[in-house]
C-alpha positions as a Markdown table, in Angstrom:
| # | Residue | x | y | z |
|---|---|---|---|---|
| 1 | Met | 60.8 | -12.6 | 59.7 |
| 2 | Arg | 63.5 | -13.7 | 57.5 |
| 3 | Ala | 62.9 | -10.4 | 55.3 |
| 4 | Val | 64.3 | -8.5 | 58.4 |
| 5 | Gln | 67.1 | -11.1 | 59.4 |
| 6 | Leu | 65.4 | -12.6 | 62.0 |
| 7 | Asp | 65.7 | -16.4 | 63.0 |
| 8 | Trp | 62.5 | -18.0 | 62.7 |
| 9 | Ala | 62.2 | -20.2 | 65.7 |
| 10 | Gly | 58.8 | -22.0 | 65.0 |
| 11 | Ala | 55.0 | -21.9 | 64.3 |
| 12 | Val | 52.1 | -23.3 | 66.6 |
| 13 | Arg | 48.3 | -23.1 | 65.4 |
| 14 | Trp | 46.2 | -20.3 | 67.1 |
| 15 | His | 45.7 | -21.3 | 70.9 |
| 16 | Gln | 48.6 | -23.4 | 71.0 |
| 17 | Arg | 51.4 | -22.8 | 73.3 |
| 18 | Val | 54.4 | -20.7 | 72.0 |
| 19 | His | 57.7 | -22.2 | 72.9 |
| 20 | Leu | 59.7 | -19.0 | 73.3 |
| 21 | Asp | 60.0 | -17.5 | 76.7 |
| 22 | Ser | 62.3 | -14.6 | 75.8 |
| 23 | Pro | 61.7 | -11.3 | 74.0 |
| 24 | Gly | 61.0 | -11.4 | 70.5 |
| 25 | Val | 58.4 | -11.0 | 67.9 |
| 26 | Tyr | 55.4 | -12.8 | 66.5 |
| 27 | Leu | 52.9 | -12.8 | 63.6 |
| 28 | Val | 49.9 | -14.5 | 62.9 |
| 29 | Ala | 49.5 | -16.1 | 59.2 |
| 30 | Leu | 47.6 | -18.3 | 57.1 |
| 31 | Ala | 50.4 | -20.7 | 56.4 |
| 32 | Glu | 52.3 | -23.0 | 58.6 |
| 33 | Ser | 55.7 | -22.6 | 56.9 |
| 34 | Pro | 57.4 | -19.5 | 56.8 |
| 35 | Asp | 58.2 | -19.8 | 53.2 |
| 36 | Glu | 54.7 | -20.8 | 52.1 |
| 37 | Val | 52.2 | -18.3 | 50.4 |
| 38 | Val | 48.5 | -19.1 | 51.4 |
| 39 | Thr | 45.9 | -16.4 | 50.5 |
| 40 | Glu | 42.3 | -16.2 | 50.9 |
| 41 | Pro | 40.4 | -13.9 | 48.4 |
| 42 | Val | 37.6 | -13.0 | 50.7 |
| 43 | Cys | 37.9 | -12.0 | 54.3 |
| 44 | Pro | 36.1 | -14.9 | 56.4 |
| 45 | Val | 34.3 | -12.5 | 58.8 |
| 46 | Ser | 32.4 | -14.3 | 61.6 |
| 47 | Ala | 28.9 | -12.9 | 61.9 |
| 48 | Ala | 28.6 | -14.3 | 65.3 |
| 49 | Ala | 31.8 | -12.6 | 66.4 |
| 50 | Val | 30.6 | -9.1 | 64.9 |
| 51 | Gln | 27.5 | -9.4 | 66.8 |
| 52 | Gln | 29.2 | -10.3 | 69.9 |
| 53 | Leu | 31.5 | -7.2 | 69.7 |
| 54 | Leu | 28.5 | -5.0 | 69.1 |
| 55 | Asp | 26.8 | -6.5 | 72.2 |
| 56 | Val | 29.6 | -6.1 | 74.5 |
| 57 | Arg | 30.6 | -2.5 | 73.0 |
| 58 | Pro | 27.6 | -0.6 | 72.9 |
| 59 | Glu | 29.7 | 2.6 | 72.4 |
| 60 | Leu | 31.3 | 1.1 | 69.2 |
| 61 | Leu | 30.9 | 3.4 | 66.1 |
| 62 | Leu | 31.7 | 3.2 | 62.5 |
| 63 | Asp | 32.1 | 6.5 | 60.7 |
| 64 | Gly | 30.6 | 8.2 | 64.0 |
| 65 | Arg | 27.4 | 6.3 | 64.0 |
| 66 | Arg | 26.3 | 2.9 | 65.5 |
| 67 | Pro | 26.7 | 0.3 | 62.9 |
| 68 | Ser | 24.7 | -2.7 | 61.9 |
| 69 | Ala | 26.4 | -5.9 | 62.2 |
| 70 | Asp | 26.5 | -6.0 | 58.3 |
| 71 | Ala | 28.0 | -2.6 | 58.1 |
| 72 | Leu | 30.8 | -3.4 | 60.5 |
| 73 | Ala | 31.6 | -6.8 | 59.0 |
| 74 | Asp | 31.9 | -5.0 | 55.6 |
| 75 | Arg | 34.4 | -2.4 | 57.1 |
| 76 | Leu | 36.2 | -5.3 | 58.8 |
| 77 | Ala | 36.3 | -7.1 | 55.3 |
| 78 | Ser | 37.8 | -3.8 | 53.6 |
| 79 | Met | 40.9 | -4.2 | 55.9 |
| 80 | Trp | 41.5 | -7.7 | 54.3 |
| 81 | Leu | 44.6 | -7.8 | 51.8 |
| 82 | Ala | 43.4 | -10.8 | 49.8 |
| 83 | Asp | 46.9 | -11.7 | 48.4 |
| 84 | Glu | 48.8 | -11.6 | 51.5 |
| 85 | Thr | 49.5 | -14.5 | 54.1 |
| 86 | Val | 50.1 | -12.3 | 57.2 |
| 87 | Arg | 47.3 | -11.1 | 59.4 |
| 88 | Tyr | 49.0 | -9.5 | 62.3 |
| 89 | Ile | 52.3 | -8.6 | 63.5 |
| 90 | Gly | 53.2 | -8.0 | 67.3 |
| 91 | Leu | 56.0 | -7.9 | 69.6 |
| 92 | Ala | 56.9 | -9.2 | 73.3 |
| 93 | Gly | 59.4 | -7.3 | 75.3 |
| 94 | Thr | 59.7 | -10.2 | 77.9 |
| 95 | Ser | 58.4 | -13.4 | 76.9 |
| 96 | Val | 57.1 | -14.1 | 73.4 |
| 97 | Ala | 55.0 | -17.2 | 75.1 |
| 98 | Arg | 53.4 | -15.0 | 77.7 |
| 99 | Arg | 52.4 | -12.4 | 75.3 |
| 100 | Val | 50.7 | -14.5 | 72.8 |
| 101 | Arg | 48.9 | -16.3 | 75.8 |
| 102 | Gln | 47.5 | -12.9 | 76.6 |
| 103 | Tyr | 46.5 | -12.4 | 72.9 |
| 104 | Tyr | 44.5 | -15.6 | 73.1 |
| 105 | Lys | 42.9 | -15.0 | 76.5 |
| 106 | Thr | 41.6 | -11.3 | 75.6 |
| 107 | Ala | 38.0 | -11.4 | 75.0 |
| 108 | Leu | 36.8 | -9.4 | 72.0 |
| 109 | Gly | 36.1 | -6.0 | 73.1 |
| 110 | Ala | 38.1 | -6.2 | 76.0 |
| 111 | Arg | 41.2 | -3.8 | 76.7 |
| 112 | Lys | 43.4 | -6.2 | 78.7 |
| 113 | Pro | 45.7 | -7.9 | 78.8 |
| 114 | His | 46.2 | -7.7 | 74.9 |
| 115 | Ala | 43.6 | -5.5 | 73.0 |
| 116 | Gly | 46.0 | -4.9 | 70.1 |
| 117 | Gly | 45.0 | -6.9 | 67.0 |
| 118 | Trp | 41.4 | -7.3 | 68.0 |
| 119 | Pro | 40.2 | -7.6 | 64.4 |
| 120 | Leu | 41.7 | -11.1 | 64.2 |
| 121 | Lys | 39.3 | -12.2 | 66.8 |
| 122 | Thr | 36.4 | -11.5 | 64.4 |
| 123 | Leu | 37.5 | -14.1 | 61.8 |
| 124 | Ala | 35.5 | -17.3 | 61.3 |
| 125 | Asn | 39.0 | -19.0 | 60.7 |
| 126 | Leu | 40.8 | -18.0 | 63.9 |
| 127 | Asp | 41.6 | -21.6 | 64.9 |
| 128 | Gln | 43.1 | -22.2 | 61.4 |
| 129 | Leu | 45.8 | -19.5 | 61.7 |
| 130 | Trp | 49.4 | -19.9 | 62.7 |
| 131 | Val | 51.4 | -18.0 | 65.2 |
| 132 | His | 55.0 | -17.7 | 64.0 |
| 133 | Tyr | 57.8 | -16.3 | 66.3 |
| 134 | Ala | 61.2 | -15.2 | 66.3 |
| 135 | Pro | 63.6 | -14.4 | 69.4 |
| 136 | Cys | 65.4 | -10.9 | 69.2 |
| 137 | Glu | 66.5 | -8.2 | 71.8 |
| 138 | Ser | 65.6 | -4.9 | 69.8 |
| 139 | Val | 61.9 | -5.9 | 69.7 |
| 140 | Asp | 60.3 | -2.5 | 68.8 |
| 141 | Ala | 62.8 | -2.1 | 66.0 |
| 142 | Ala | 62.2 | -5.6 | 64.9 |
| 143 | Glu | 58.4 | -5.0 | 64.8 |
| 144 | Arg | 58.6 | -1.8 | 62.9 |
| 145 | Ala | 61.1 | -3.4 | 60.3 |
| 146 | Met | 58.5 | -6.2 | 59.8 |
| 147 | Leu | 55.7 | -3.7 | 59.5 |
| 148 | Asp | 57.7 | -1.8 | 56.9 |
| 149 | Ala | 58.6 | -4.8 | 55.0 |
| 150 | Phe | 55.1 | -5.9 | 54.8 |
| 151 | Val | 53.8 | -2.5 | 53.5 |
| 152 | Arg | 56.8 | -2.4 | 50.9 |
| 153 | Gly | 55.6 | -6.0 | 49.5 |
| 154 | Ile | 52.1 | -5.2 | 49.1 |
| 155 | Ser | 50.7 | -5.5 | 45.3 |
| 156 | Ala | 49.2 | -2.5 | 43.7 |
| 157 | Ser | 45.9 | -4.3 | 43.3 |
| 158 | Ala | 45.8 | -5.3 | 47.0 |
| 159 | Arg | 46.7 | -1.8 | 48.0 |
| 160 | Val | 43.9 | 0.1 | 46.0 |
| 161 | Ala | 41.3 | -2.6 | 47.6 |
| 162 | Val | 41.9 | -1.8 | 51.2 |
| 163 | Cys | 40.1 | 0.8 | 53.4 |
| 164 | Asp | 43.3 | 2.8 | 53.8 |
| 165 | Pro | 45.5 | 2.4 | 50.7 |
| 166 | Asp | 48.2 | 4.7 | 52.2 |
| 167 | Leu | 48.9 | 2.5 | 55.2 |
| 168 | Pro | 48.1 | -1.1 | 54.0 |
| 169 | Leu | 49.0 | -3.0 | 57.2 |
| 170 | Pro | 48.3 | -6.6 | 58.0 |
| 171 | Phe | 44.6 | -6.9 | 58.6 |
| 172 | Ala | 44.7 | -6.8 | 62.4 |
| 173 | Asn | 47.3 | -4.3 | 62.8 |
| 174 | Leu | 45.7 | -0.8 | 63.4 |
| 175 | Thr | 48.8 | 1.4 | 63.9 |
| 176 | Val | 52.5 | 1.7 | 63.2 |
| 177 | Pro | 54.0 | 1.9 | 66.5 |
| 178 | Gly | 54.9 | 5.6 | 67.4 |
| 179 | Gly | 53.4 | 6.5 | 64.1 |
| 180 | Ala | 50.3 | 6.5 | 61.9 |
| 181 | Arg | 46.8 | 4.9 | 62.4 |
| 182 | Lys | 45.0 | 2.8 | 59.8 |
| 183 | Arg | 42.0 | 4.7 | 58.5 |
| 184 | His | 39.4 | 2.2 | 59.4 |
| 185 | Trp | 36.9 | 4.7 | 61.1 |
| 186 | Ile | 35.8 | 2.2 | 63.7 |
| 187 | Ser | 36.1 | 3.6 | 67.4 |
| 188 | Gly | 35.0 | 2.1 | 70.7 |
| 189 | Ala | 35.8 | -1.5 | 69.9 |
| 190 | Arg | 37.5 | -2.1 | 73.1 |
| 191 | Glu | 37.0 | -1.0 | 76.6 |
| 192 | Pro | 38.0 | 2.6 | 77.3 |
């Protein structure tokens, strides 16, 4: 957030209330402090969450075919940037607290109220993650600047190890707003 001149307002553990009832941006990270670098070399995919996703989304396909739970877990793991702390970047046009609460409440595989960033919900360490937030008025521009800064900061070794080295977004970000989509080849993972 500071890399794009935003004033960090705080961080809470996943599922805790965010204290920002105004527009802004948020990110989900492995570290509590915005100045701390915490990495995890192996993607902690939850086998139970992957199976749950397959159960609730019978139309889910991987590379155009119905995958096994192991194949889907492997593809999700291929989206993991081992030397990065940030796992998702998002925006809230009205209230960060409300938008993050919607993210928490959206079941894996559901479309509403916040289906973006669904891969995060396949992680076994979800309750250990931190939600950081900052107020801002130009939320679209701020989110885009944060994503651009993230991509610029990716190491060469991490870039070549992910499923889409041309668009190494945070693990749970699947698109650049108004732009490119991460090539993960998973379709049907949320309600139509």
